C-alpha positions as CSV (number, residue, x, y, z in Angstrom):
1,X,0.0,0.0,0.0
2,X,1.4,3.4,-1.0
3,X,0.4,6.5,0.9
4,X,1.9,9.6,-0.5
5,X,0.3,12.2,1.7
6,X,3.1,14.4,2.6
7,X,2.9,16.8,5.5
8,X,0.9,15.2,8.3
9,X,-0.9,12.0,9.0
10,X,-4.3,12.7,7.5
11,X,-7.2,12.6,10.0
12,X,-9.7,13.6,7.4
13,X,-12.9,15.5,7.9
14,X,-14.8,17.8,5.5
15,X,-16.1,21.3,5.4
16,X,-19.6,21.8,6.7
17,X,-22.3,21.7,4.1
18,X,-22.9,25.0,2.5
19,X,-26.0,26.7,4.0
20,X,-28.6,26.8,1.3
21,X,-30.9,29.3,3.0
22,X,-28.6,32.0,1.5
23,X,-29.3,30.6,-2.0
24,X,-33.0,30.0,-1.7
25,X,-34.6,32.6,0.7
26,X,-37.0,31.1,3.2
27,X,-35.6,27.6,2.9
28,X,-33.9,25.7,5.7
29,X,-30.3,24.7,5.6
30,X,-31.1,21.1,4.8
31,X,-30.2,20.1,1.3
32,X,-33.3,18.0,1.1
33,X,-35.5,21.1,1.6
34,X,-34.0,23.2,-1.1
35,X,-36.4,24.3,-3.8
36,X,-34.3,23.4,-6.7
37,X,-36.8,24.9,-9.1
38,X,-35.7,28.2,-7.6
39,X,-32.0,27.5,-8.1
40,X,-32.5,26.0,-11.6
41,X,-35.6,27.5,-13.2
42,X,-37.9,25.0,-14.8
43,X,-36.5,22.1,-12.8
44,X,-38.5,20.1,-10.3
45,X,-37.9,20.0,-6.6
46,X,-36.3,16.6,-6.7
47,X,-32.5,16.8,-6.2
48,X,-32.1,13.7,-8.3
49,X,-33.6,15.4,-11.3
50,X,-31.5,18.5,-11.3
51,X,-29.5,19.0,-14.4
52,X,-26.1,19.8,-13.0
53,X,-24.7,20.6,-16.4
54,X,-27.2,23.5,-16.4
55,X,-26.0,24.7,-13.0
56,X,-22.3,24.3,-13.7
57,X,-21.5,24.4,-17.4
58,X,-19.1,21.7,-18.4
59,X,-20.0,19.5,-15.4
60,X,-21.7,16.1,-15.9
61,X,-25.0,15.3,-14.3
62,X,-23.3,13.4,-11.5
63,X,-23.5,15.0,-8.1
64,X,-20.0,13.7,-7.4
65,X,-18.6,16.0,-10.1
66,X,-20.4,19.2,-9.1
67,X,-18.0,22.0,-8.2
68,X,-19.8,23.7,-5.4
69,X,-17.4,26.6,-5.6
70,X,-19.1,27.3,-8.9
71,X,-22.7,26.7,-7.7
72,X,-22.7,28.8,-4.6
73,X,-21.3,32.3,-4.0
74,X,-17.8,32.3,-2.6
75,X,-19.1,34.4,0.3
76,X,-20.9,31.2,1.5
77,X,-18.0,28.9,1.0
78,X,-14.9,27.9,3.0
79,X,-12.9,31.1,2.9
80,X,-15.8,32.9,4.7
81,X,-15.8,30.8,7.8
82,X,-12.4,29.1,7.8
83,X,-10.4,31.9,9.3
84,X,-12.9,32.2,12.2
85,X,-12.3,28.5,13.1
86,X,-8.7,28.1,12.0
87,X,-6.4,30.9,13.3
88,X,-4.9,31.7,9.9
89,X,-4.8,34.2,7.1
90,X,-2.9,35.1,4.0
91,X,-0.8,37.6,6.0
92,X,0.0,35.0,8.6
93,X,1.1,32.6,5.9
94,X,3.3,35.3,4.4
95,X,4.8,36.1,7.8
96,X,5.5,32.4,8.5
97,X,7.2,32.1,5.1
98,X,9.3,35.2,5.8
99,X,10.5,33.6,9.0
100,X,11.5,30.4,7.1
101,X,13.5,32.4,4.6
102,X,15.2,34.8,7.0
103,X,18.5,32.8,7.0
104,X,18.9,33.0,3.2
105,X,22.1,34.9,2.4
106,X,21.9,35.2,-1.4
107,X,20.1,37.9,-3.3
108,X,16.5,36.8,-2.9
109,X,13.6,38.3,-4.8
110,X,9.9,37.5,-4.5
111,X,7.1,38.1,-6.9
112,X,3.7,36.9,-8.1
113,X,3.8,35.8,-11.7
114,X,0.6,36.0,-13.8
115,X,-0.2,32.7,-15.5
116,X,-3.6,33.7,-17.0
117,X,-7.2,33.2,-16.0
118,X,-6.7,35.5,-13.0
119,X,-4.2,33.1,-11.5
120,X,-0.7,33.9,-10.1
121,X,2.2,31.7,-9.0
122,X,4.2,32.9,-6.0
123,X,7.9,32.8,-6.9
124,X,11.2,33.1,-5.2
125,X,14.4,33.6,-7.1
126,X,18.0,33.5,-5.9
127,X,20.4,35.3,-8.3
128,X,23.5,33.1,-8.3
129,X,25.5,35.5,-10.5
130,X,26.1,37.7,-7.4
131,X,27.6,34.9,-5.3
132,X,31.1,35.4,-4.1
133,X,32.4,32.3,-5.8
134,X,30.3,32.7,-9.0
135,X,32.4,32.1,-12.2
136,X,32.5,34.7,-14.9
137,X,30.4,32.7,-17.3
138,X,27.6,32.2,-14.8
139,X,25.0,34.1,-16.8
140,X,24.9,31.3,-19.4
141,X,24.1,28.6,-16.8
142,X,20.8,26.9,-17.1
143,X,18.6,27.9,-14.1
144,X,17.2,25.3,-11.6
145,X,13.5,25.4,-10.9
146,X,12.2,23.7,-7.7
147,X,8.7,22.2,-7.4
148,X,7.6,21.3,-3.9
149,X,5.6,18.3,-2.9
150,X,2.0,17.9,-1.7
151,X,1.2,20.2,1.1
152,X,4.5,22.0,0.7
153,X,5.7,25.5,-0.3
154,X,8.7,27.5,-1.3
155,X,9.9,27.9,2.3
156,X,10.7,24.3,2.7
157,X,13.7,24.8,0.3
158,X,15.4,27.0,2.9
159,X,18.2,24.5,3.3
160,X,18.9,24.4,-0.4
161,X,18.5,27.8,-2.0
162,X,21.9,29.2,-1.1
163,X,23.9,26.1,-1.8
164,X,22.3,25.5,-5.2
165,X,22.9,29.1,-6.3
166,X,26.4,29.5,-4.8
167,X,28.2,28.5,-8.0
168,X,26.6,31.2,-10.0
169,X,23.4,29.4,-11.1
170,X,20.1,31.1,-10.6
171,X,17.5,29.1,-8.6
172,X,13.8,29.5,-8.8
173,X,11.2,28.1,-6.4
174,X,7.5,28.5,-6.9
175,X,4.3,27.6,-5.0
176,X,2.4,25.2,-7.2
177,X,-1.0,26.4,-8.4
178,X,-3.5,25.8,-5.5
179,X,-0.8,25.7,-2.8
180,X,1.1,28.2,-0.6
181,X,0.7,31.8,-1.6
182,X,-0.2,31.0,-5.2
183,X,-3.8,31.4,-6.5
184,X,-6.2,28.7,-5.3
185,X,-8.7,28.2,-8.2
186,X,-11.4,25.6,-8.6
187,X,-9.7,22.7,-10.4
188,X,-11.5,20.4,-12.8
189,X,-12.6,17.1,-11.2
190,X,-11.2,15.1,-14.1
191,X,-7.7,13.8,-13.2
192,X,-6.2,14.5,-16.7
193,X,-7.7,18.0,-16.8
194,X,-6.4,18.8,-13.3
195,X,-2.9,17.6,-14.2
196,X,-3.1,19.8,-17.4
197,X,-4.0,22.9,-15.3
198,X,-1.0,22.4,-13.1
199,X,1.3,21.9,-16.1
200,X,-0.1,24.8,-18.1
201,X,0.5,27.1,-15.2
202,X,4.1,26.0,-15.0
203,X,4.6,26.6,-18.7
204,X,2.9,30.0,-18.6
205,X,5.1,30.9,-15.6
206,X,8.3,29.9,-17.6
207,X,7.2,32.0,-20.6
208,X,6.4,35.0,-18.4
209,X,9.9,34.8,-16.9
210,X,11.6,34.3,-20.3
211,X,13.4,31.1,-19.4
212,X,14.4,29.3,-22.6
213,X,15.2,26.1,-20.7
214,X,15.6,24.8,-17.2
215,X,16.7,22.0,-14.9
216,X,13.4,21.0,-13.4
217,X,13.6,19.4,-10.0
218,X,10.4,18.2,-8.3
219,X,9.7,16.4,-5.0
220,X,6.8,14.1,-4.4
221,X,3.8,15.7,-6.3
222,X,6.3,18.2,-7.7
223,X,8.2,15.3,-9.2
224,X,5.0,14.0,-10.9
225,X,4.3,17.4,-12.3
226,X,7.9,17.9,-13.4
227,X,7.8,14.7,-15.4
228,X,4.3,15.6,-16.8
229,X,5.7,19.0,-17.8
230,X,8.7,17.4,-19.6
231,X,6.3,15.1,-21.5
232,X,4.4,18.1,-22.9
233,X,7.4,20.5,-23.3
234,X,10.5,18.3,-23.6
235,X,12.6,21.0,-25.3
236,X,12.1,23.3,-22.3
237,X,13.8,20.9,-19.9
238,X,17.5,20.1,-20.1
239,X,17.5,17.7,-17.2
240,X,14.7,16.2,-15.0
241,X,15.5,15.6,-11.4
242,X,12.8,13.5,-9.6
243,X,13.1,13.5,-5.8
244,X,11.1,10.7,-4.2
245,X,8.4,11.2,-6.9
246,X,4.8,10.3,-6.3
247,X,2.5,8.7,-8.9
248,X,4.8,6.6,-11.0
249,X,3.9,2.9,-10.5
250,X,0.6,1.3,-11.5
251,X,-1.8,0.3,-8.8
252,X,-1.1,-3.4,-8.3
253,X,-3.8,-6.0,-8.8
254,X,-5.0,-7.6,-5.5
255,X,-3.3,-10.8,-6.4
256,X,0.0,-9.0,-6.9
257,X,0.1,-7.4,-3.5
258,X,2.3,-9.0,-0.8
259,X,-0.4,-8.7,1.8
260,X,-4.2,-8.1,1.4
261,X,-5.5,-4.8,2.7
262,X,-7.3,-5.4,6.1
263,X,-11.0,-5.0,6.0
264,X,-11.0,-2.2,8.6
265,X,-8.6,-0.2,6.4
266,X,-10.8,-0.7,3.4
267,X,-13.8,0.5,5.4
268,X,-12.0,3.5,6.8
269,X,-10.8,4.3,3.3
270,X,-14.3,4.1,1.9
271,X,-15.6,6.3,4.6
272,X,-12.9,9.0,4.2
273,X,-12.6,8.8,0.4
274,X,-15.0,11.8,-0.3
275,X,-12.9,14.0,2.0
276,X,-9.8,16.0,1.2
277,X,-6.5,14.6,2.6
278,X,-5.8,17.4,5.0
279,X,-9.4,18.1,6.0
280,X,-8.8,16.8,9.5
281,X,-6.2,19.6,10.1
282,X,-8.8,22.2,9.3
283,X,-11.5,20.3,11.2
284,X,-9.7,20.6,14.5
285,X,-9.5,24.4,14.1
286,X,-7.3,26.1,16.8
287,X,-5.8,22.8,17.7
288,X,-4.3,22.4,14.3
289,X,-0.9,23.8,15.1
290,X,-0.6,21.5,18.1
291,X,-1.6,18.6,15.9
292,X,1.2,19.4,13.4
293,X,3.7,19.6,16.2
294,X,2.5,16.4,17.8
295,X,2.3,14.2,14.6
296,X,5.3,15.7,12.8
297,X,7.9,16.7,15.4
298,X,10.6,15.5,12.9
299,X,10.1,18.6,10.8
300,X,11.5,20.8,13.6
301,X,14.5,18.4,13.8
302,X,15.1,18.6,10.1
303,X,15.6,22.3,10.2
304,X,17.2,22.5,13.6
305,X,20.4,24.0,12.1
306,X,18.3,27.1,11.1
307,X,15.6,27.4,13.7
308,X,15.2,26.5,17.4
309,X,11.6,27.5,17.7
310,X,8.4,26.4,16.0
311,X,9.0,28.3,12.8
312,X,8.7,25.2,10.6
313,X,5.6,23.8,12.3
314,X,3.9,27.2,12.0
315,X,4.7,27.5,8.3
316,X,3.4,24.0,7.6
317,X,0.2,24.7,9.5
318,X,-0.5,28.0,7.7
319,X,0.3,26.3,4.3
320,X,-2.4,23.7,4.8
321,X,-5.3,25.3,6.6
322,X,-6.0,27.8,3.8
323,X,-9.0,27.0,1.6
324,X,-8.2,23.7,-0.2
325,X,-7.6,23.9,-3.9
326,X,-4.5,22.1,-5.1
327,X,-5.2,19.6,-2.3
328,X,-8.6,18.9,-3.9
329,X,-7.0,18.5,-7.3
330,X,-4.5,16.0,-5.8
331,X,-7.4,14.0,-4.3
332,X,-9.1,13.9,-7.7
333,X,-5.9,12.7,-9.3
334,X,-5.6,9.7,-6.9
335,X,-7.2,6.3,-6.5
336,X,-7.8,4.7,-3.0
337,X,-4.7,4.4,-0.9
338,X,-2.8,7.1,-2.8
339,X,-2.2,5.5,-6.2
340,X,-2.2,7.8,-9.2
341,X,-5.1,7.6,-11.6
342,X,-2.7,8.4,-14.4
343,X,0.6,6.7,-13.5
344,X,3.6,8.2,-15.1
345,X,5.9,5.2,-15.5
346,X,4.0,3.9,-18.5
347,X,4.0,7.4,-20.1
348,X,7.7,8.1,-19.8
349,X,8.4,6.0,-22.9
350,X,7.2,8.9,-25.0
351,X,9.9,11.3,-23.8
352,X,12.6,12.0,-26.4
353,X,15.5,9.5,-26.0
354,X,18.0,12.3,-25.3
355,X,16.0,13.6,-22.3
356,X,18.2,12.9,-19.2
357,X,16.5,11.9,-15.9
358,X,17.9,11.6,-12.4
359,X,15.9,10.0,-9.6
360,X,16.8,10.7,-6.0
361,X,15.7,8.5,-3.1
362,X,16.4,8.4,0.6
363,X,17.8,5.2,2.0
364,X,15.3,5.3,4.9
365,X,12.3,6.4,2.9
366,X,9.0,4.4,3.0
367,X,8.5,5.3,-0.7
368,X,9.1,2.3,-3.0
369,X,12.1,3.1,-5.1
370,X,11.5,0.4,-7.6
371,X,10.0,2.9,-10.0
372,X,13.5,4.2,-10.6
373,X,14.5,0.8,-11.9
374,X,11.4,0.7,-14.0
375,X,12.4,4.0,-15.6
376,X,15.8,2.6,-16.4
377,X,14.3,-0.5,-17.9
378,X,11.9,1.5,-20.0
379,X,14.5,4.0,-21.2
380,X,17.4,1.8,-22.1
381,X,20.0,3.7,-24.1
382,X,18.9,7.0,-22.4
383,X,20.5,8.7,-19.5
384,X,18.7,7.6,-16.3
385,X,20.6,7.8,-13.1
386,X,19.4,6.7,-9.7
387,X,20.9,8.3,-6.6
388,X,20.3,7.1,-3.0
389,X,21.1,9.5,-0.2
390,X,22.3,7.6,2.9
391,X,20.4,8.5,6.1
392,X,17.6,10.3,4.4
393,X,13.9,9.7,4.5
394,X,11.2,11.0,2.2
395,X,12.3,14.6,2.7
396,X,15.7,14.0,1.3
397,X,16.5,17.7,0.7
398,X,15.9,18.4,4.5
399,X,17.1,15.2,6.0
400,X,20.6,15.3,4.4
401,X,20.8,18.7,2.8
402,X,24.6,18.9,2.3
403,X,24.7,15.5,0.5
404,X,21.5,16.3,-1.5
405,X,22.8,19.8,-2.5
406,X,26.1,18.3,-3.6
407,X,24.5,15.6,-5.7
408,X,22.2,18.1,-7.4
409,X,25.1,20.4,-8.2
410,X,26.8,17.5,-9.8
411,X,23.8,16.9,-12.0
412,X,23.7,20.6,-12.9
413,X,27.4,20.5,-13.8
414,X,26.6,17.8,-16.3
415,X,24.2,20.2,-18.1
416,X,26.6,23.2,-18.2
C-alpha cells in the first residue's frame, strides 16, 4: 500500500455543508429542503432530477462531479468561515514564510507571476550571479526550478536555495497552483484536466519569466508534475530531477500485493474517500498547530540547524489550513490508498531518448524506489541515473541537505 500524503498524517474531515438558505430565501439549511426549481428555473424539486450541467456548465450530471465553488457564491464557501475556526490568514502565511527564509544569504527576490485566467504563482528567485564564488560565465548557466511536494511550499527549500545558487546558477522556487501563496482556483474534477491545469500554469510561468530552458527538480507531487511537464514541453527541460516522486507505479492488482489490505482499512478508506486529505487539520481548528507539532515533530529536527523555535511547524500549519484547492486537485488525481489515476511510469516512454533523468531517493524512505529501476528498464539507451542518499527519508532535501545539494550540483554541472 502506497500512501503519498506528505505533510501530516491525515485525519480527514470535511467542510460543513454550504448553507442553502442563503441561496433559496426562506428555505432551511437542509439540502433536502432546497427548492431546486428556484435554483434551476424549470426544474423540479427533486434533487435527483436537477440537471447539474445547467447549474455548472461543463460538469456532468453526476452529483459527485459538481464543483460547489461554482454553484454557490464564494461568500458562503470555506474562505468565509475558515479563518474564524482556523487561526490563519494570507498575511500570517506570508509572515510564516518570511521567517522560514530569514536565513537566506543570497540575493532573494519575490514576486507573483501572472499565469492567466486571473491566477498567479508565488515565486522566489536567488540570483546566483552575485555569489562570491560565481564564475565569470555564470550568466549562461541553465537555471534550476524547484517544485515542492503535496502540502508544501517554497519555504521548505530554505536549506537548499543558497547552496544550489552559490556557484553562479540562478535558482527559482514556486508555489504550485493551488498551494502556498499561489492562487487557489477551482480545479477540474477530471484527473487529466487537473494535471493539465498544473502543467499549463508552469509553462505560462516559464514563458512570463523568459526562461528558454531549465533544470526541473520536483519532490513528491512536484516530481510527478515535473515529469508531466517534460512530456508536454520536452525542449524546455534540459534535465529532469525527480526526488522521491509520487504517482509513477501502476496500482497493483490484488493478487500482486504481498499482503491483502485489512477490511478495517478498506472500510476507513471508503468512509474518508470523499474528503480532502488534510481536512482533519482544518476540522480541529485552533488545535491544528498542536496537531502538526505532535504528529510531525521530525520537521523541527530537520531544520534544527536554522531554527530552534516552532518556525517550521507554524509554516506547515498555515500552508495547509487555507481554503483547499491544489489539495482537492490532488485528491481527484488519486485512487484509493494514494495511487495515481494516471501513472507516469507507463507514459515516460514517449519522452525523447535524449531527455536525461535523475531519480533521487532516501535510503530510509518508505517510498518504493523500484519505480526508478522501472524508468531505467523502459529507457534503455537514455541517461537515467538513480541516486540514493544515505540516512535520508522521504524529505531528502531536508534530512541530508549537504549531500543532497552536492549531488544536485553534480547533476547541474553535467548540463553546463
